[in-house]
GUDREN-366990 format. One record per residue (C-alpha): x, y, z; residue in one letter. Coordinates in Angstrom, 1 decimal, m for minus. Last residue first. Layout:
N
<<X,Y,Z>,"a">
...
***
This chain:
391
<<25.7,49.5,m24.4>,"k">
<<25.6,53.3,m24.4>,"a">
<<28.9,55.2,m23.6>,"g">
<<28.3,57.9,m26.1>,"d">
<<24.7,57.9,m27.3>,"i">
<<24.6,56.3,m30.8>,"k">
<<24.4,57.6,m34.3>,"m">
<<23.8,55.3,m37.3>,"y">
<<25.1,56.7,m40.6>,"e">
<<23.4,59.7,m42.1>,"s">
<<21.4,60.9,m45.1>,"i">
<<18.7,58.3,m45.7>,"v">
<<16.3,59.6,m48.4>,"k">
<<12.6,59.9,m47.9>,"w">
<<10.8,60.9,m51.1>,"r">
<<8.7,63.9,m52.1>,"n">
<<11.6,65.5,m54.0>,"n">
<<13.8,65.3,m50.9>,"d">
<<12.4,64.4,m47.5>,"l">
<<15.3,63.8,m45.2>,"q">
<<16.4,60.8,m43.3>,"s">
<<18.5,60.6,m40.1>,"l">
<<19.9,57.8,m38.1>,"r">
<<19.2,56.1,m34.8>,"t">
<<21.1,53.8,m32.4>,"a">
<<19.4,52.8,m29.1>,"n">
<<19.7,49.1,m29.9>,"s">
<<18.2,45.8,m28.8>,"g">
<<16.5,47.1,m25.7>,"l">
<<16.1,44.4,m23.0>,"r">
<<19.6,44.4,m21.5>,"k">
<<20.2,42.7,m18.1>,"t">
<<20.1,39.0,m19.1>,"p">
<<21.6,40.1,m22.5>,"s">
<<20.4,41.4,m25.8>,"f">
<<22.1,42.7,m28.9>,"t">
<<20.7,44.4,m32.0>,"m">
<<22.6,45.4,m35.1>,"e">
<<21.0,48.5,m36.7>,"a">
<<18.3,48.1,m39.3>,"s">
<<19.2,48.8,m42.9>,"g">
<<16.1,47.4,m44.6>,"f">
<<17.9,44.3,m45.9>,"i">
<<18.6,43.3,m42.3>,"d">
<<21.3,44.3,m39.7>,"p">
<<22.4,41.4,m37.5>,"p">
<<20.4,40.1,m34.5>,"i">
<<22.8,39.2,m31.6>,"t">
<<21.0,36.9,m29.2>,"m">
<<22.4,35.7,m25.8>,"t">
<<19.5,36.8,m23.7>,"d">
<<17.1,35.8,m26.4>,"m">
<<18.0,32.1,m26.2>,"a">
<<17.6,32.0,m22.4>,"k">
<<14.4,33.9,m22.7>,"i">
<<13.1,31.4,m25.2>,"f">
<<14.1,28.4,m23.0>,"s">
<<12.3,30.0,m20.0>,"d">
<<9.1,30.7,m22.0>,"t">
<<9.2,27.2,m23.3>,"t">
<<10.3,25.7,m26.6>,"l">
<<11.8,22.2,m26.2>,"n">
<<12.7,21.7,m29.8>,"n">
<<15.4,24.4,m29.8>,"g">
<<15.6,27.9,m28.3>,"a">
<<17.6,29.0,m31.3>,"k">
<<14.6,28.5,m33.5>,"t">
<<12.5,30.6,m31.1>,"a">
<<15.1,33.3,m31.2>,"a">
<<15.3,33.5,m35.0>,"r">
<<11.5,33.2,m35.3>,"i">
<<11.0,36.1,m32.9>,"f">
<<13.4,38.3,m34.8>,"s">
<<11.5,37.5,m38.1>,"d">
<<8.2,38.4,m36.5>,"m">
<<9.5,41.8,m35.3>,"a">
<<11.1,42.4,m38.7>,"s">
<<7.9,41.7,m40.7>,"y">
<<5.8,43.9,m38.4>,"g">
<<8.2,46.8,m38.4>,"y">
<<8.7,46.4,m42.2>,"v">
<<5.0,46.8,m42.8>,"s">
<<5.1,49.9,m40.6>,"f">
<<7.8,51.3,m42.9>,"v">
<<5.3,51.0,m45.7>,"t">
<<4.3,48.3,m48.2>,"p">
<<2.3,49.1,m51.3>,"d">
<<m1.1,47.4,m51.7>,"e">
<<m2.4,44.3,m53.4>,"n">
<<m1.7,42.0,m50.4>,"f">
<<0.4,39.3,m52.0>,"k">
<<1.6,41.1,m55.1>,"t">
<<2.5,44.3,m53.1>,"q">
<<4.4,42.2,m50.4>,"y">
<<6.4,40.3,m53.1>,"k">
<<7.1,43.6,m54.9>,"t">
<<8.3,45.2,m51.6>,"a">
<<10.6,42.2,m50.9>,"w">
<<12.1,42.2,m54.4>,"f">
<<12.7,46.0,m54.2>,"r">
<<14.2,45.7,m50.8>,"v">
<<16.5,42.9,m52.0>,"p">
<<17.5,44.9,m55.1>,"q">
<<18.4,48.0,m53.2>,"s">
<<17.8,51.1,m55.3>,"t">
<<14.2,51.1,m54.2>,"a">
<<11.6,51.1,m57.0>,"d">
<<8.9,49.6,m54.8>,"l">
<<9.8,51.9,m52.0>,"y">
<<10.5,50.1,m48.7>,"p">
<<10.7,53.0,m46.2>,"h">
<<14.0,52.6,m44.3>,"q">
<<14.7,50.9,m41.0>,"v">
<<16.0,53.1,m38.3>,"t">
<<14.5,56.6,m38.2>,"m">
<<15.0,60.2,m37.1>,"t">
<<13.3,62.8,m39.3>,"a">
<<14.4,65.8,m41.4>,"y">
<<12.0,67.9,m43.3>,"l">
<<13.4,69.5,m46.5>,"g">
<<10.4,68.7,m48.7>,"n">
<<7.2,69.0,m46.7>,"m">
<<5.8,71.9,m48.9>,"a">
<<6.0,69.5,m51.8>,"p">
<<2.9,67.5,m50.8>,"g">
<<1.5,67.3,m47.3>,"g">
<<m0.7,64.2,m47.7>,"l">
<<1.6,61.9,m49.7>,"k">
<<4.7,63.6,m48.3>,"h">
<<3.9,63.1,m44.7>,"i">
<<1.9,59.9,m45.3>,"l">
<<5.1,58.1,m46.4>,"d">
<<6.1,57.9,m42.7>,"t">
<<8.9,59.2,m40.5>,"y">
<<7.0,61.6,m38.4>,"a">
<<6.7,59.3,m35.4>,"a">
<<10.4,58.5,m36.0>,"s">
<<11.1,61.9,m34.5>,"s">
<<10.9,65.3,m36.2>,"g">
<<13.4,67.9,m37.5>,"i">
<<12.6,71.2,m39.2>,"f">
<<15.4,73.5,m40.4>,"t">
<<13.8,77.0,m40.5>,"p">
<<11.6,78.3,m43.3>,"n">
<<9.1,81.0,m42.1>,"f">
<<7.5,82.7,m45.1>,"g">
<<4.2,82.7,m43.1>,"l">
<<2.6,80.3,m45.6>,"r">
<<5.7,78.0,m45.2>,"r">
<<5.3,78.0,m41.4>,"a">
<<1.6,77.0,m41.7>,"t">
<<2.5,74.1,m44.1>,"a">
<<5.2,73.0,m41.6>,"i">
<<2.8,73.0,m38.6>,"g">
<<m0.1,71.4,m40.4>,"g">
<<2.0,68.6,m42.0>,"i">
<<3.7,67.7,m38.7>,"t">
<<0.4,68.1,m36.8>,"e">
<<m1.4,65.7,m39.2>,"r">
<<1.4,63.1,m38.9>,"i">
<<3.0,62.9,m35.4>,"i">
<<4.5,65.9,m33.7>,"t">
<<7.2,66.7,m31.2>,"g">
<<8.9,68.9,m33.9>,"l">
<<12.3,70.3,m33.2>,"v">
<<12.6,73.7,m34.9>,"v">
<<15.8,75.2,m36.3>,"m">
<<16.4,78.8,m37.3>,"d">
<<14.3,80.4,m34.6>,"c">
<<13.8,84.1,m35.3>,"q">
<<11.7,84.7,m32.1>,"e">
<<9.0,86.2,m34.4>,"s">
<<9.0,83.0,m36.5>,"a">
<<8.7,80.8,m33.4>,"l">
<<5.7,82.8,m32.1>,"k">
<<4.0,83.0,m35.5>,"q">
<<4.5,79.2,m35.8>,"m">
<<2.7,78.6,m32.5>,"q">
<<m0.1,81.1,m33.1>,"s">
<<m0.8,79.7,m36.6>,"s">
<<m0.9,76.0,m35.6>,"f">
<<m4.5,75.2,m36.2>,"d">
<<m5.6,71.5,m36.3>,"t">
<<m5.3,70.5,m32.6>,"a">
<<m6.2,66.9,m31.8>,"g">
<<m3.7,66.6,m28.9>,"r">
<<m3.2,70.1,m27.4>,"k">
<<m0.5,72.3,m28.7>,"y">
<<3.0,73.4,m27.5>,"s">
<<5.5,76.2,m27.7>,"t">
<<9.2,76.3,m26.8>,"e">
<<12.0,78.8,m27.2>,"v">
<<15.8,78.6,m26.7>,"a">
<<16.5,74.9,m26.4>,"l">
<<20.0,75.4,m25.2>,"t">
<<23.6,74.6,m26.3>,"m">
<<26.7,73.3,m24.6>,"g">
<<26.6,69.9,m26.3>,"a">
<<25.3,68.2,m23.2>,"a">
<<22.6,70.9,m23.0>,"k">
<<21.6,70.3,m26.6>,"l">
<<21.1,66.6,m26.0>,"g">
<<19.2,67.2,m22.8>,"d">
<<16.8,69.6,m24.4>,"e">
<<16.3,67.5,m27.5>,"a">
<<15.5,64.4,m25.5>,"g">
<<13.2,66.3,m23.1>,"r">
<<11.3,67.8,m26.1>,"k">
<<10.8,64.5,m27.8>,"v">
<<9.7,62.9,m24.5>,"e">
<<7.4,65.8,m23.8>,"l">
<<5.6,65.3,m27.1>,"g">
<<5.0,61.6,m26.4>,"f">
<<4.0,62.2,m22.8>,"e">
<<1.4,64.9,m23.7>,"d">
<<1.3,68.5,m24.9>,"d">
<<2.3,67.9,m28.5>,"q">
<<5.5,69.7,m29.3>,"y">
<<6.8,72.8,m31.0>,"m">
<<10.5,73.4,m30.4>,"t">
<<13.3,75.9,m30.7>,"c">
<<17.0,75.9,m31.7>,"v">
<<18.5,79.4,m32.1>,"k">
<<21.9,79.9,m33.7>,"k">
<<21.9,76.8,m35.9>,"a">
<<25.3,76.0,m37.6>,"n">
<<23.5,73.5,m39.8>,"k">
<<25.9,70.8,m38.9>,"e">
<<26.0,71.9,m35.3>,"k">
<<22.2,71.8,m35.0>,"a">
<<22.1,68.5,m36.8>,"l">
<<24.4,66.9,m34.3>,"r">
<<22.6,68.6,m31.3>,"p">
<<19.2,67.2,m32.6>,"v">
<<20.3,63.7,m33.5>,"a">
<<21.4,62.0,m30.3>,"i">
<<19.2,63.4,m27.7>,"k">
<<16.3,63.4,m30.2>,"m">
<<16.5,59.7,m30.9>,"q">
<<17.3,58.9,m27.3>,"d">
<<14.1,60.6,m26.1>,"y">
<<11.9,59.1,m28.9>,"y">
<<13.2,55.7,m27.9>,"t">
<<15.3,53.5,m30.1>,"a">
<<12.9,50.7,m31.0>,"a">
<<13.7,47.0,m30.5>,"f">
<<12.0,46.0,m27.2>,"s">
<<11.9,42.8,m25.2>,"y">
<<9.9,42.6,m21.9>,"k">
<<9.2,39.3,m20.2>,"l">
<<12.2,39.4,m17.8>,"k">
<<11.1,42.8,m16.5>,"h">
<<13.4,45.8,m16.2>,"f">
<<11.7,49.1,m15.5>,"p">
<<12.0,50.0,m18.3>,"e">
<<11.9,47.9,m21.5>,"y">
<<8.7,49.0,m23.2>,"m">
<<8.4,51.8,m20.7>,"e">
<<11.0,53.8,m22.6>,"r">
<<8.5,54.5,m25.3>,"a">
<<9.4,54.0,m29.0>,"a">
<<6.2,52.0,m29.9>,"t">
<<5.6,49.0,m32.1>,"v">
<<6.0,46.3,m29.4>,"p">
<<9.1,44.0,m29.9>,"f">
<<8.0,41.0,m27.8>,"f">
<<5.8,41.2,m24.7>,"n">
<<6.3,37.6,m23.3>,"i">
<<3.4,35.7,m21.7>,"v">
<<4.0,34.4,m18.1>,"n">
<<0.3,34.3,m17.3>,"k">
<<0.3,37.3,m14.9>,"q">
<<2.7,38.9,m17.3>,"f">
<<0.2,39.0,m20.1>,"q">
<<m2.6,40.7,m18.2>,"v">
<<m0.1,43.1,m16.6>,"p">
<<1.2,43.9,m20.2>,"m">
<<m2.1,44.9,m21.7>,"a">
<<m2.6,48.4,m20.2>,"a">
<<1.0,49.5,m20.7>,"m">
<<0.9,48.1,m24.2>,"n">
<<m2.2,50.1,m25.1>,"q">
<<m0.8,53.3,m23.6>,"a">
<<2.3,53.0,m25.8>,"t">
<<0.8,51.9,m29.1>,"g">
<<1.1,48.9,m31.4>,"i">
<<1.5,45.3,m30.2>,"h">
<<4.4,43.8,m32.3>,"g">
<<4.3,40.2,m30.9>,"i">
<<2.5,38.9,m27.8>,"m">
<<3.9,35.5,m26.8>,"a">
<<2.8,31.9,m26.2>,"f">
<<m0.8,32.6,m26.9>,"i">
<<m3.6,30.8,m24.9>,"k">
<<m6.3,31.6,m27.4>,"d">
<<m8.8,31.9,m24.5>,"q">
<<m6.8,33.2,m21.6>,"n">
<<m3.9,35.1,m23.2>,"v">
<<m5.5,36.2,m26.4>,"l">
<<m8.9,37.0,m24.9>,"k">
<<m7.5,38.8,m21.9>,"q">
<<m5.1,40.8,m24.2>,"a">
<<m8.0,41.9,m26.4>,"a">
<<m10.0,43.0,m23.4>,"l">
<<m7.0,45.0,m22.1>,"v">
<<m6.4,46.5,m25.5>,"a">
<<m10.1,47.5,m25.6>,"r">
<<m9.5,49.6,m22.4>,"r">
<<m6.3,51.0,m23.9>,"p">
<<m8.1,52.3,m27.0>,"d">
<<m6.2,52.3,m30.3>,"y">
<<m9.1,50.6,m32.0>,"a">
<<m7.8,47.6,m29.9>,"s">
<<m8.3,45.0,m32.7>,"d">
<<m7.1,41.4,m32.2>,"e">
<<m4.7,39.4,m34.2>,"v">
<<m4.1,35.6,m33.9>,"v">
<<m1.0,34.2,m35.5>,"l">
<<m0.6,30.4,m35.8>,"k">
<<3.0,29.4,m36.5>,"i">
<<3.8,25.9,m37.7>,"k">
<<6.0,23.7,m35.5>,"r">
<<8.8,21.6,m37.2>,"g">
<<11.7,23.4,m35.5>,"n">
<<10.0,26.7,m36.3>,"i">
<<7.8,26.4,m39.4>,"g">
<<8.3,24.0,m42.3>,"g">
<<9.6,26.3,m45.0>,"q">
<<6.1,27.3,m46.1>,"e">
<<5.3,28.0,m42.5>,"n">
<<8.2,30.5,m42.3>,"a">
<<7.3,32.4,m45.4>,"e">
<<3.6,32.6,m44.3>,"d">
<<4.6,33.9,m40.9>,"v">
<<6.9,36.5,m42.5>,"r">
<<4.1,37.8,m44.7>,"l">
<<1.6,37.7,m41.9>,"m">
<<3.8,39.9,m39.7>,"m">
<<4.1,42.5,m42.4>,"g">
<<0.3,42.3,m43.0>,"l">
<<m0.4,43.0,m39.3>,"r">
<<2.1,45.9,m39.1>,"v">
<<0.4,47.4,m42.2>,"q">
<<m3.1,47.0,m40.8>,"k">
<<m2.1,48.7,m37.5>,"g">
<<m0.5,51.6,m39.4>,"f">
<<m3.6,52.3,m41.5>,"g">
<<m5.8,51.8,m38.4>,"a">
<<m4.0,54.8,m36.8>,"i">
<<m7.2,56.6,m35.6>,"p">
<<m9.3,53.5,m34.9>,"g">
<<m10.5,50.4,m36.8>,"s">
<<m7.6,48.0,m37.1>,"l">
<<m5.4,49.3,m34.3>,"d">
<<m3.3,46.2,m33.6>,"q">
<<m3.0,43.6,m30.8>,"i">
<<m0.8,40.6,m31.6>,"s">
<<m0.9,37.0,m30.6>,"g">
<<1.2,33.9,m31.2>,"l">
<<0.2,30.3,m31.1>,"v">
<<3.1,27.8,m31.8>,"i">
<<2.0,24.5,m33.5>,"e">
<<2.8,20.9,m34.2>,"d">
<<3.7,19.3,m30.9>,"k">
<<2.0,22.1,m28.9>,"s">
<<3.2,25.5,m27.7>,"v">
<<0.7,28.2,m26.8>,"g">
<<1.0,27.7,m23.0>,"q">
<<4.4,26.9,m21.6>,"s">
<<5.5,23.4,m20.5>,"q">
<<7.8,23.3,m17.4>,"a">
<<4.9,23.6,m15.0>,"m">
<<2.9,20.8,m16.7>,"a">
<<6.0,18.6,m16.7>,"a">
<<6.6,19.3,m13.0>,"g">
<<2.9,18.5,m12.2>,"t">
<<3.1,15.3,m14.2>,"s">
<<6.3,14.2,m12.4>,"l">
<<4.9,15.1,m8.9>,"a">
<<1.7,13.2,m9.7>,"i">
<<3.6,10.2,m10.8>,"a">
<<5.8,10.3,m7.7>,"a">
<<2.8,10.5,m5.5>,"g">
<<1.2,7.6,m7.3>,"i">
<<4.4,5.5,m6.9>,"l">
<<4.6,6.4,m3.2>,"s">
<<0.9,5.5,m2.7>,"l">
<<1.5,2.1,m4.3>,"t">
<<4.7,1.5,m2.2>,"t">
<<2.8,2.4,1.0>,"k">
<<0.0,0.0,0.0>,"m">
***
């Protein structure tokens, strides 16, 4: 009797240990991944592009046999760019679909709302599409981020461009929220370290459409360089207003302004704008043959031109596939983390910076470079720049 009970106890202990070791979303033949995108809200265009980019990479991988013999199943939910809906979407993906990891979730507030739901079930937040510092700070073993932050982008690029342009008075117009403030803080701290100052600042409320008073102020102060803490509509509106006033300083925006929509919607008036960026916009007639081939493949499959957000989705999924492949046949959250923490991801065809991770480093790279709108087309104009002393 004692022997029987001991054997039963041992069997229960073994089965419990096996259950604990096994991570949700991984079966013999399949890995279930989730993503939350804006498919019906204010940046639905971007959300759709991220989703299609991920789908293209998933299809490629599955056609080649998947990850160590397991096919990838990608489940995408719509947040409409609403943090409350992001929580509901995360609850469904984590508890019903039982995803192994969340890939390429778009939006800062949306990620912040969803992460606690994921972390409760040991679900990794992998390469969210936002350049907020909270995506890797404070440290959490389940956070992995790829995007150089708005703060770092501006801290690196603004003083260098100011010196190159011999700017005498650097000013800023920014959105009065955490995004705009991060752009301003980065510019401010970068200039201060270079012995310069952010001379004049003006802001606007989210949703504003009239930038006359802001641009009149900056023009009257004779600013010769303006840092834009703006996204799409505000970048276009601000620069168009400045042009009408005959005010033509050097304009520089963050990666939030690096999109084909700036020149598609704003027209020739946007030419001359600088923006920080990492991967380049994948034009169908790109000079790079691999980018041209990829862009044509995307256009053929989805019947629309790819954008930089398509690249974000594709690259995030590609990086996940690399790490999961390295983790081996016994894919668990722990084995994935162990693989990621020794990963070096080389530059890709889109010109991304090399990314490295470690047990204490959860941001792949903080390097950024500059592009400029020239003849209604983004052109890369600098090598990668990095904060001195950064890992």
